[in-house]
VOBA-1610 file (N, C-alpha, C; in pm, whole numbers, padded with zeros to 5 digits, always signed):
BEGIN
Unk+00083-00120+00000Unk+00000+00000+00000Unk+00087+00125+00000Unk+00192+00130+00081Unk+00277+00249+00089Unk+00342+00279-00046Unk+00381+00174-00121Unk+00439+00196-00254Unk+00337+00259-00348Unk+00211+00220-00336Unk+00107+00278-00421Unk+00080+00424-00384Unk+00090+00458-00255Unk+00072+00598-00214Unk+00178+00686-00278Unk+00298+00634-00294Unk+00407+00711-00355Unk+00382+00736-00503Unk+00295+00656-00564Unk+00267+00668-00707Unk+00157+00770-00735Unk+00109+00837-00630Unk+00005+00939-00647Unk+00066+01077-00634Unk+00013+01170-00710Unk+00058+01309-00706Unk-00059+01395-00662Unk-00037+01482-00564Unk-00142+01569-00513Unk-00148+01696-00598Unk-00270+01739-00628Unk-00291+01864-00701Unk-00353+01967-00607Unk-00338+02093-00640Unk-00399+02199-00561Unk-00550+02189-00573Unk-00620+02195-00460Unk-00765+02181-00460Unk-00829+02278-00362Unk-00961+02285-00368Unk-01033+02370-00273Unk-01106+02284-00171Unk-01224+02234-00204Unk-01300+02152-00110Unk-01245+02012-00097Unk-01173+01966-00198Unk-01116+01832-00198Unk-00967+01841-00225Unk-00894+01743-00172Unk-00755+01725-00213Unk-00759+01622-00324Unk-00709+01659-00439Unk-00716+01575-00557Unk-00582+01507-00581Unk-00588+01377-00604Unk-00470+01299-00638Unk-00487+01242-00778Unk-00379+01239-00852Unk-00378+01173-00981Unk-00269+01067-00977Unk-00285+00965-01058Unk-00184+00860-01061Unk-00072+00902-01156Unk+00053+00889-01108Unk+00168+00917-01192Unk+00186+00806-01295Unk+00141+00687-01258Unk+00146+00572-01347Unk+00024+00486-01317Unk-00016+00407-01410Unk-00131+00320-01388Unk-00096+00216-01283Unk-00178+00205-01180Unk-00148+00117-01068Unk-00193-00027-01091Unk-00291-00049-01177Unk-00338-00184-01203Unk-00402-00249-01081Unk-00475-00171-01004Unk-00539-00222-00883Unk-00688-00240-00907Unk-00754-00304-00812Unk-00899-00324-00817Unk-00966-00233-00716Unk-01098-00223-00723Unk-01175-00132-00638Unk-01140-00137-00491Unk-01134-00256-00432Unk-01108-00268-00289Unk-00970-00214-00253Unk-00873-00231-00342Unk-00739-00179-00315Unk-00738-00027-00319Unk-00809+00032-00413Unk-00820+00178-00417Unk-00895+00232-00295Unk-00996+00160-00249Unk-01068+00201-00129Unk-00972+00205-00011Unk-00885+00106+00001Unk-00784+00105+00107Unk-00690+00224+00097Unk-00648+00257-00024Unk-00558+00371-00046Unk-00627+00501-00008Unk-00752+00520-00051Unk-00819+00647-00022Unk-00848+00660+00128Unk-00871+00549+00197Unk-00888+00555+00343Unk-00758+00598+00411Unk-00645+00551+00361Unk-00515+00593+00416Unk-00493+00743+00391Unk-00526+00789+00272Unk-00513+00932+00240Unk-00603+01017+00329Unk-00722+00966+00361Unk-00816+01039+00447Unk-00764+01050+00590Unk-00686+00953+00634Unk-00624+00961+00768Unk-00516+01068+00772Unk-00446+01084+00661Unk-00337+01183+00653Unk-00394+01323+00636Unk-00500+01336+00557Unk-00560+01466+00524Unk-00700+01473+00587Unk-00707+01513+00712Unk-00835+01511+00784Unk-00918+01638+00764Unk-00863+01738+00701Unk-00931+01868+00687Unk-01020+01879+00564Unk-01004+01788+00468Unk-01078+01802+00342Unk-01126+01667+00291Unk-01213+01672+00193Unk-01250+01552+00120Unk-01132+01512+00031Unk-01134+01386-00012Unk-01023+01333-00093Unk-01082+01278-00223Unk-01009+01294-00333Unk-01049+01228-00457Unk-00925+01180-00531Unk-00938+01062-00591Unk-00835+01008-00679Unk-00894+01009-00819Unk-00829+01082-00909Unk-00877+01092-01048Unk-00811+00987-01134Unk-00891+00917-01212Unk-00840+00814-01301Unk-00834+00861-01446Unk-00895+00974-01477Unk-00893+01026-01613Unk-00758+01094-01640Unk-00727+01114-01765Unk-00597+01168-01805Unk-00575+01311-01756Unk-00673+01397-01781Unk-00659+01537-01741Unk-00796+01604-01741Unk-00799+01734-01707Unk-00927+01804-01694Unk-01003+01817-01825Unk-00936+01797-01938Unk-01002+01806-02068Unk-01056+01673-02119Unk-01039+01566-02042Unk-01089+01435-02082Unk-01240+01438-02101Unk-01290+01359-02193Unk-01434+01352-02219Unk-01509+01267-02118Unk-01435+01192-02038Unk-01495+01109-01934Unk-01411+01125-01807Unk-01475+01170-01700Unk-01407+01189-01572Unk-01450+01079-01477Unk-01351+01011-01420Unk-01375+00902-01326Unk-01296+00931-01200Unk-01364+00939-01087Unk-01299+00977-00962Unk-01350+00890-00848Unk-01258+00841-00766Unk-01295+00775-00642Unk-01293+00884-00535Unk-01404+00902-00465Unk-01419+01015-00373Unk-01444+00966-00231Unk-01371+01025-00137Unk-01393+01007+00006Unk-01454+01139+00052Unk-01583+01137+00081Unk-01654+01260+00119Unk-01698+01252+00264Unk-01665+01355+00338Unk-01701+01365+00480Unk-01836+01436+00493Unk-01916+01393+00587Unk-02051+01448+00603Unk-02050+01599+00629Unk-01956+01647+00707Unk-01955+01790+00741Unk-01887+01877+00635Unk-01836+01818+00529Unk-01772+01894+00421Unk-01854+01875+00294Unk-01966+01940+00289Unk-02068+01916+00189Unk-02050+01999+00063Unk-02119+01955-00039Unk-02135+02031-00162Unk-02281+02075-00166Unk-02309+02199-00195Unk-02447+02249-00186Unk-02537+02188-00294Unk-02668+02202-00276Unk-02760+02160-00383Unk-02722+02232-00512Unk-02729+02161-00625Unk-02684+02221-00751Unk-02743+02146-00870Unk-02716+02199-00988Unk-02755+02136-01114Unk-02637+02152-01210Unk-02604+02047-01282Unk-02501+02056-01384Unk-02569+02089-01516Unk-02522+02192-01580Unk-02587+02237-01703Unk-02570+02140-01819Unk-02451+02078-01830Unk-02422+01996-01948Unk-02369+01858-01914Unk-02366+01821-01787Unk-02301+01695-01751Unk-02393+01603-01674Unk-02385+01475-01706Unk-02452+01371-01627Unk-02356+01328-01517Unk-02411+01268-01413Unk-02329+01226-01299Unk-02377+01090-01251Unk-02286+00994-01242Unk-02317+00858-01196Unk-02237+00831-01070Unk-02299+00764-00972Unk-02232+00728-00847Unk-02245+00578-00822Unk-02135+00518-00778Unk-02136+00379-00734Unk-02068+00375-00598Unk-02140+00334-00494Unk-02089+00340-00356Unk-02010+00215-00322Unk-01887+00236-00273Unk-01800+00126-00227Unk-01804+00107-00077Unk-01819+00216-00002Unk-01814+00208+00144Unk-01905+00316+00202Unk-02003+00276+00280Unk-02094+00371+00343Unk-02224+00384+00267Unk-02291+00498+00289Unk-02419+00526+00226Unk-02422+00670+00176Unk-02474+00689+00057Unk-02483+00820-00006Unk-02629+00859-00020Unk-02669+00969+00043Unk-02804+01022+00027Unk-02814+01088-00110Unk-02928+01070-00175Unk-02953+01128-00306Unk-03087+01201-00301Unk-03085+01328-00331Unk-03208+01407-00327Unk-03225+01478-00462Unk-03340+01455-00525Unk-03375+01526-00648Unk-03461+01644-00607Unk-03432+01761-00664Unk-03499+01886-00623Unk-03562+01954-00745Unk-03656+02043-00718Unk-03703+02128-00827Unk-03620+02256-00827Unk-03646+02345-00920Unk-03562+02465-00935Unk-03576+02562-00818Unk-03677+02543-00734Unk-03693+02628-00616Unk-03631+02564-00491Unk-03577+02443-00506Unk-03513+02375-00393Unk-03604+02280-00318Unk-03727+02262-00366Unk-03816+02168-00298Unk-03780+02025-00339Unk-03780+01937-00242Unk-03744+01798-00265Unk-03854+01729-00345Unk-03814+01662-00451Unk-03907+01583-00532Unk-03899+01437-00490Unk-03777+01389-00469Unk-03756+01249-00441Unk-03627+01233-00362Unk-03618+01129-00281Unk-03496+01099-00206Unk-03473+00950-00205Unk-03347+00912-00197Unk-03311+00771-00192Unk-03175+00759-00127Unk-03135+00636-00098Unk-03003+00609-00041Unk-02935+00505-00128Unk-02813+00534-00170Unk-02730+00439-00244Unk-02632+00380-00144Unk-02634+00248-00126Unk-02554+00182-00022Unk-02448+00092-00084Unk-02340+00072-00005Unk-02239-00025-00048Unk-02304-00164-00059Unk-02250-00246-00144Unk-02297-00383-00166Unk-02439-00392-00218Unk-02496-00285-00268Unk-02633-00291-00319Unk-02635-00325-00468Unk-02517-00327-00530Unk-02506-00354-00674Unk-02594-00261-00757Unk-02601-00136-00714Unk-02678-00038-00790Unk-02596+00091-00801Unk-02640+00177-00889Unk-02575+00306-00905Unk-02683+00412-00913Unk-02643+00536-00895Unk-02737+00648-00908Unk-02695+00732-01027Unk-02792+00797-01088Unk-02768+00881-01205Unk-02847+01010-01194Unk-02778+01121-01210Unk-02842+01252-01225Unk-02804+01301-01363Unk-02903+01327-01447Unk-02876+01377-01581Unk-02857+01528-01577Unk-02805+01582-01685Unk-02786+01727-01696Unk-02920+01797-01669Unk-02911+01913-01609Unk-03027+01996-01576Unk-03118+01938-01470Unk-03071+01842-01392Unk-03148+01786-01281Unk-03090+01841-01149Unk-03169+01923-01081Unk-03125+01976-00952Unk-03111+01860-00854Unk-03002+01859-00779Unk-02981+01748-00687Unk-02889+01787-00571Unk-02890+01700-00474Unk-02805+01711-00356Unk-02759+01571-00322Unk-02630+01552-00305Unk-02577+01424-00257Unk-02506+01453-00126Unk-02511+01355-00036Unk-02452+01377+00097Unk-02425+01242+00163Unk-02310+01229+00231Unk-02288+01106+00308Unk-02398+01089+00412Unk-02449+00969+00426Unk-02554+00942+00525Unk-02499+00949+00666Unk-02376+00903+00683Unk-02313+00903+00816Unk-02183+00983+00810Unk-02080+00946+00879Unk-01957+01026+00887Unk-01888+01045+00753Unk-01890+00943+00668Unk-01825+00953+00538Unk-01886+00851+00442Unk-01854+00869+00315Unk-01890+00771+00212Unk-01776+00769+00111Unk-01751+00652+00054Unk-01654+00639-00055Unk-01731+00591-00177Unk-01721+00668-00285Unk-01795+00631-00405Unk-01718+00668-00531Unk-01748+00595-00637Unk-01694+00625-00768Unk-01792+00721-00835Unk-01740+00832-00885Unk-01823+00928-00959Unk-01773+00933-01102Unk-01866+00924-01194Unk-01833+00930-01337Unk-01914+01043-01398Unk-01845+01131-01471Unk-01912+01243-01538Unk-01863+01250-01682Unk-01950+01293-01770Unk-01912+01313-01909Unk-01858+01454-01929Unk-01782+01472-02033Unk-01735+01604-02075Unk-01616+01657-01999Unk-01548+01755-02056Unk-01433+01816-01990Unk-01475+01890-01863Unk-01380+01906-01774Unk-01404+01972-01645Unk-01429+02121-01664Unk-01523+02173-01588Unk-01539+02317-01574Unk-01554+02343-01426Unk-01526+02463-01383Unk-01532+02486-01239Unk-01677+02492-01191Unk-01692+02476-01060Unk-01825+02464-00999Unk-01913+02583-01033Unk-01857+02702-01028Unk-01937+02822-01054Unk-01986+02827-01198Unk-01906+02779-01292Unk-01947+02779-01432Unk-02046+02667-01463Unk-02028+02555-01397Unk-02104+02435-01429Unk-02236+02425-01354Unk-02244+02484-01238Unk-02359+02460-01151Unk-02434+02587-01118Unk-02561+02569-01093Unk-02648+02676-01046Unk-02711+02628-00918Unk-02702+02705-00813Unk-02762+02665-00687Unk-02909+02703-00682Unk-02997+02610-00645Unk-03138+02648-00631Unk-03157+02736-00508Unk-03267+02808-00507Unk-03300+02888-00389Unk-03332+02794-00274Unk-03286+02828-00156Unk-03311+02742-00041Unk-03443+02780+00027Unk-03510+02680+00079Unk-03640+02700+00140Unk-03635+02788+00264Unk-03728+02878+00275Unk-03747+02957+00397Unk-03618+03015+00454Unk-03529+03059+00367Unk-03403+03122+00410Unk-03319+03032+00500Unk-03327+02902+00482Unk-03244+02809+00559Unk-03098+02824+00518Unk-03007+02792+00610Unk-02867+02782+00572Unk-02852+02653+00492Unk-02742+02639+00423Unk-02719+02515+00346Unk-02724+02393+00437Unk-02659+02401+00553Unk-02654+02286+00644Unk-02794+02254+00698Unk-02873+02355+00732Unk-03010+02331+00779Unk-03092+02264+00670Unk-03074+02309+00548Unk-03146+02250+00436Unk-03108+02104+00417Unk-02979+02074+00423Unk-02934+01936+00406Unk-02984+01848+00520Unk-02985+01901+00640Unk-03040+01824+00754Unk-03190+01800+00734Unk-03260+01900+00682Unk-03403+01886+00650Unk-03424+01771+00551Unk-03346+01768+00443Unk-03359+01661+00344Unk-03327+01525+00404Unk-03224+01518+00489Unk-03185+01391+00553Unk-03296+01338+00640Unk-03364+01425+00713Unk-03472+01382+00803Unk-03589+01321+00726Unk-03607+01363+00601Unk-03715+01308+00520Unk-03689+01161+00484Unk-03564+01117+00498Unk-03530+00977+00468Unk-03554+00884+00588Unk-03576+00941+00706Unk-03591+00860+00826Unk-03729+00798+00837
//
C-alpha cells in the first residue's frame, strides 16, 4: 500500500484534495478504497479524490471520492453533464430537487447494493454522506469546468442555511 501511495501526485484543490496517478497502478476497487482511506487519515481537513482520467479536458471523468458528512457540496444542477455514483463504502443520500429547492424524491445508495445512481444534466440534486463519510466512484461526461461555471444553486427553502437545508432533506429519509 505504501508503494502505491508514492505513485500518487497531489494537485492543488479547494473543497477536496485531488490525487492523480503518476502511473497506472493496475489495482482493483477494494485496493483503491484502502488507499483512499489511508489518504483520508493523513488529510483530515478536506474531502479526498483520486482521479483516473488523463486530465481536466478528458471527455470522461472518473474519480474515487472520500466525502465527509460535514464537508458538503451544496444543492446544484449541472448544465451539461450527467453524474453517476457507485458506492463502495458507506451510504450516499440522493435528493432530487425542483428549481426552487423543494425535494421531489430521495433515496439512499448503499455499499454492496449492486446499484448506481444517475443525475442527468439539468437535474437539480443534492448528494450527501448518510453518516460520517462515504466512498464512491463518480463518473461524469465532458471536460471539467469549475463549480461556478457548471452549476447553479437552487433557492433554499425559507431562508435556511445550506446545512439546515441538508439536515431537513436527511430527516425526510428517516
